[in-house]
N, C-alpha and C positions, 0 to 999 in steps of 0.2 A: 504494500500500500504506500501511497505517497502522501506526505503531509507538508504543508507550506504555511508560511506566515501570510499576512494580508497583502503585503507588497510584492511577494514572490522572491525576495532576496534570499530567503532560507528555504531549502528543500530537503526533506528527510525521506529516506526509504525505510519503512518499518514492517515488521511482522509481529503483530500483537501476540502476546502470550496468553490471551484470554479473549473470549467473544466480546465484541464492542458493547453488548448490552450489560456487561459486567463493569463498565466504566463507573467511576465514583467521584464524588467531591469530598473535600476535607474541610473541617471547620477550624483549623488552626488560625492564628492571627493573620497570617499571610494569605492562605488559600481562601478564607471566607471573603476577603477583599477582592481577590482575583476572580473567583467564581467560575473557574473552568473545570469541567469534568475531565478526568484523565483515564486513559486505558493503559494497562501495564504492558511493558515491552522489555524482554531480557536485553541486557546491555549489548550482547553480540548481535541482536536483531534490529538495531538502529544504526543507520549510516547517514551521516551528513553528506548529502550529494552535492549541495551547493550552499555557499554562504557561511562556511565555518568562521571566516574572519569577520562576519557581520553579527555573529552571536555575541550577546552580552551576558555575563554571569552575575547572578545575584545570590548572596549567601548571608546568613545571619545566625545568631544563637550558636549552636554547636558546630556550624559550618559543615555538617555532614551532607545535607541536601544541597544540590547544585541546580539552581533554577536558571533556565536559558530563555532569552528574549531576543527578538530582532531589534538591532540598534537603529533601524530605519523607521519601522512602523510601530514598534513597541509591543508586538504580539508575543505572548508567552507561548513557546512551542513545546517545550518538554523540560523535565527535571529528573535528576538522579535522586531516587527516593531515600529518605532518611531511615524509614522503617525497613527497607530492604535495598541496600546500595547495589545489589546485583540487577536491579531493574530501573528502567526509566518509566516515568508517567508521561504520556504524550497527550497533549491537548486534543480532546475528541473533536473539537471544532476546527482543528487544523487539518484533519484528515480529509483529503479530496473526496467529494461526493457524500459526506456524512453530515447530517444535521443532528446535533445533540438532542434536540426536541423529540426526535424519533425514538429515543432511548429512555424517555421518561417513564416511570419515575426513576431518577438516578439514585444510587446508593450514597450514603454519607459515611465518611471515616471520622472517627473521633480523634482529631488532631489536638484538641484542647488538652486531653488527658493522654498524650502520647507515651507509649511504653518507654521510650528513651529518656523521658523526663523523670522517671520514677527512681 
């Protein structure tokens, strides 16, 4: 599958490790503001085909999670997960031909009470 940012500067080739209807949202302080549903993809199943030099990294707190955005249009494309660093979460809305609304109701992950914070 192909995933792109809004302006097309970033292009990812992905093979999700789960069905798209298993995508979820997180309610941690960052994700609840971002509001993008993510589908899980093993690290080896995501390739940045175009725009690696355009990706911007955002980290905070434990700096385990690595959140990537397009530096041109600002769209969040993917992140390396804190709860499982062997996976990326890919923005469901960035996958070509996919409308997140078609996968409602989306699951929620409890990021407020994250296991790594205990």
